[in-house]
C-alpha positions in Angstrom: -11.0 58.0 90.2 -11.4 55.6 87.2 -14.6 54.5 85.4 -16.1 50.8 86.0 -16.6 48.8 82.6 -18.6 46.1 82.4 -18.4 43.7 79.0 -20.9 41.2 77.9 -19.5 38.6 75.5 -22.2 36.4 73.0 -20.6 34.1 70.6 -22.4 32.4 67.7 -21.8 30.1 64.7 -23.0 30.9 61.3 -22.2 29.3 58.2 -18.9 27.8 59.8 -17.7 31.2 61.1 -17.3 31.9 64.7 -18.7 35.5 65.6 -18.1 36.8 69.2 -20.0 40.1 70.4 -19.1 42.0 73.0 -21.2 44.8 74.6 -19.4 46.7 76.9 -21.0 49.8 79.5 -19.4 52.3 81.4 -20.2 53.3 85.1 -19.0 56.2 86.9 -17.5 55.4 90.3 -19.7 56.0 93.5 -18.4 56.8 96.8 -19.4 55.6 99.7 -19.6 56.8 103.4 -15.8 55.3 103.8 -14.6 56.3 100.9 -14.9 52.9 99.0 -16.3 52.7 95.4 -19.3 51.0 94.4 -19.3 48.5 91.3 -22.8 48.7 91.3 -23.3 52.0 90.3 -26.1 52.7 87.3 -24.6 53.6 83.8 -23.5 56.8 83.1 -26.0 57.6 80.6 -28.9 55.3 80.1 -28.8 56.4 76.1 -25.3 56.2 75.7 -24.6 53.8 72.9 -22.9 50.2 73.8 -19.6 49.4 72.3 -19.0 46.8 69.9 -16.2 44.6 68.6 -16.3 41.9 65.9 -13.6 39.4 65.7 -13.1 36.2 63.4 -11.6 33.2 65.6 -12.0 31.0 62.5 -9.9 30.1 59.8 -10.2 30.8 56.2 -11.1 27.9 53.5 -8.2 25.7 52.8 -7.9 27.2 49.1 -7.5 30.8 50.6 -4.9 29.7 53.2 -1.2 30.7 52.6 0.7 26.9 52.6 3.0 26.2 55.5 5.7 25.6 53.1 5.2 29.3 52.1 5.2 30.4 55.7 8.5 29.0 56.1 10.1 30.5 53.2 8.2 33.8 54.1 9.8 33.7 57.4 13.5 32.9 56.1 12.9 35.8 53.8 12.4 38.2 56.4 15.5 37.0 58.5 17.6 37.5 55.6 16.2 40.9 54.8 16.9 41.9 58.3 20.5 40.5 58.0 21.1 42.3 54.7 19.6 45.5 56.1 21.7 45.5 59.3 24.9 45.1 57.0 24.1 48.2 55.1 23.6 50.4 58.0 26.8 48.8 60.0 28.9 49.5 56.8 27.2 52.9 55.7 30.4 55.0 56.7 33.1 54.8 55.6 31.2 53.0 53.1 32.2 49.2 52.7 29.2 47.4 51.7 30.3 45.8 48.9 33.1 44.0 50.7 30.9 43.1 53.6 27.3 42.7 52.5 27.6 40.6 49.3 27.2 37.5 51.2 24.0 38.3 52.9 22.9 40.1 49.6 23.4 36.7 48.0 21.6 35.3 50.2 18.3 37.4 50.1 18.4 37.1 46.1 18.3 33.2 46.6 15.4 33.1 48.7 13.4 35.9 46.7 14.1 33.8 43.6 12.7 30.8 45.0 9.6 32.8 46.1 8.9 35.0 43.0 9.9 31.5 40.7 6.8 29.0 40.0 9.1 26.4 40.9 6.9 23.6 42.8 7.7 22.9 46.4 6.6 20.2 48.7 3.1 19.2 47.9 3.3 20.6 44.5 2.6 24.0 45.5 3.9 27.3 44.3 4.4 30.1 46.7 4.6 33.0 43.8 0.5 33.6 43.6 0.1 33.1 47.3 2.8 35.8 48.4 3.5 37.9 45.5 0.2 38.5 44.0 -2.1 38.3 46.7 -2.8 41.8 47.0 -2.1 45.1 45.2 0.7 46.3 47.8 3.2 43.4 46.6 5.5 43.9 49.9 7.7 41.5 49.0 8.5 43.0 45.4 8.5 46.5 47.0 10.7 45.5 49.8 13.2 43.5 47.5 13.3 46.4 44.7 14.2 49.1 47.1 17.3 47.0 48.6 18.2 45.8 44.9 18.0 49.3 43.7 20.9 50.1 46.6 23.0 47.4 45.5 22.8 48.5 41.6 23.5 52.2 42.3 26.3 51.3 44.6 27.8 49.1 41.5 29.0 46.3 43.7 28.9 44.1 40.9 32.0 46.0 39.3 34.1 45.0 42.3 32.9 41.4 42.5 34.2 38.3 40.9 32.1 36.8 38.2 29.9 34.7 40.5 29.4 37.6 42.8 30.6 35.6 45.8 34.4 37.1 46.1 36.1 40.4 45.6 37.8 40.8 42.2 41.4 40.6 41.7 41.6 44.3 40.6 39.7 45.2 43.8 41.8 43.3 46.2 44.8 45.0 44.2 43.2 48.6 44.8 42.9 47.8 48.5 46.1 46.6 49.2 47.6 49.7 47.1 45.6 51.8 49.3 46.9 50.2 52.5 50.1 50.7 51.5 49.3 54.3 51.1 47.7 54.8 54.4 50.6 53.3 56.3 52.8 55.5 54.9 50.6 58.2 56.3 50.6 56.9 59.3 54.2 56.9 60.0 54.5 60.7 59.1 51.6 62.1 61.1 53.7 64.8 62.7 56.0 65.4 59.9 53.7 66.6 56.6 56.8 67.7 54.8 58.2 64.2 55.2 55.0 62.7 54.1 54.7 64.7 51.1 58.1 63.5 50.0 58.3 59.8 51.1 54.7 59.0 50.2 54.8 60.4 46.8 55.5 57.5 45.0 52.8 55.0 46.7 50.3 57.9 46.5 50.9 58.5 42.7 50.6 54.8 41.9 47.2 54.5 43.9 46.0 57.5 41.5 47.2 55.9 38.5 45.7 52.6 39.1 42.3 54.5 40.3 42.5 56.0 36.9 42.9 52.9 35.0 40.0 51.1 36.7 37.7 54.3 36.2 38.4 53.8 32.5 37.5 50.0 32.7 34.6 50.6 34.7 35.3 48.3 37.5 34.8 51.0 40.0 32.2 50.3 43.1 31.1 52.8 45.8 33.5 51.2 48.4 36.4 52.1 46.2 35.2 55.4 45.1 34.7 56.5 48.8 38.0 55.2 50.1 39.8 57.2 47.0 37.8 60.5 48.2 38.9 60.3 51.3 42.6 59.7 50.5 42.7 62.5 48.2 41.1 64.6 51.1 43.8 63.4 53.6 46.7 64.2 51.1 45.6 67.4 49.8 43.5 69.1 52.5 44.9 67.4 55.8 48.6 67.2 55.0 48.4 69.8 52.3 50.4 67.9 49.6 50.4 68.0 46.1 50.8 66.0 43.2 51.8 67.6 39.9 49.9 66.2 36.9 51.9 65.0 33.9 49.4 66.6 31.5 49.9 69.7 32.6 53.2 69.9 30.9 51.7 69.5 27.4 49.0 72.1 28.2 51.6 74.6 28.9 53.7 73.9 25.9 50.5 74.1 23.6 49.4 77.4 25.4 52.7 79.1 24.8 52.5 78.2 21.0 49.0 79.5 20.7 50.1 82.5 22.4 53.2 83.5 20.3 51.7 82.3 17.1 50.5 85.5 16.6 53.8 87.2 17.0 55.7 84.7 14.7 52.9 85.4 12.0 53.1 89.4 11.9 56.8 88.8 12.2 57.1 86.4 9.0 54.8 88.4 7.2 56.9 91.9 7.9 60.2 89.8 6.7 58.2 88.5 3.6 57.3 92.2 2.7 60.8 93.8 3.1 62.3 90.9 0.8 59.5 91.8 -1.8 60.4 95.3 -1.6 64.1 94.8 -2.4 63.5 92.6 -5.2 61.5 95.2 -6.6 64.0 98.1 -6.1 67.0 96.2 -7.6 66.4 95.9 -11.1 66.0 99.9 -11.1 69.2 100.4 -9.6 71.1 98.3 -12.1 69.3 100.0 -15.2 70.4 103.4 -13.7 73.9 102.5 -13.2 74.3 101.0 -16.7 72.9 104.4 -18.1 75.6 106.2 -16.0 78.4 104.0 -17.5 77.0 104.6 -21.2 77.2 108.1 -20.5 80.6 108.2 -19.4 81.7 106.4 -22.3 80.4 109.0 -24.5 81.9 112.0 -22.8 85.2 109.8 -22.5 
């Protein structure tokens, strides 16, 4: 059985404010002989406190109200914020936010710029103070900063054109090269040995292009993620390998450094033997000349 609640409303006006006072009493259900509830039962406790609620039905003064123009801009900002957030979630895996979300991000930036600037709107009203600085939470600034931070960390500006409205030529060329390699991979799904042989040229070209873009700092999260996935397919899934050209000079230098001590000690040994021969040769010549003089005397 439930409790019976009775509320009394009292409305009064004070200095232009409309105050509504509500007093509620709780009654326990009383069962009659026929099993019906009696709604006129006494209160549960005569000393129990009443429940009060205070509501303001009037509006704030005009100088404190947010203008209709600013409310409309706030509504548009909310719509664009939701659209951009949905785009980020939709293209989170695999990461394609720079390719597909730059339009919604630019729209959000445009509206945020209009709100945060001191530019006057209809009726010579600026929404900057009423929407951006009216409280310590500064909710619009906090919300926009978080999404803008994601865009910055992703490095999407590096993959877009100068106006940030389309993909750059380098990004488009990389995507075309990536599609060429992935198309080659699809042709040899059941023949990994043939894949490693026939797709080597396109995959090597893609790797070289990625290296150049890395040096030029034109990479964004979309390109990085797609390249990592392609490399994982090439090495782990298909078991292919691509010898790197810089390994040959490294091996040559390593071998030279390995044999350098041997060459040093061998040259030192030969040089010392040559010195010994030079020192012994004059003595032999002198002894032979003395021997010839003795033979001449006896003869």
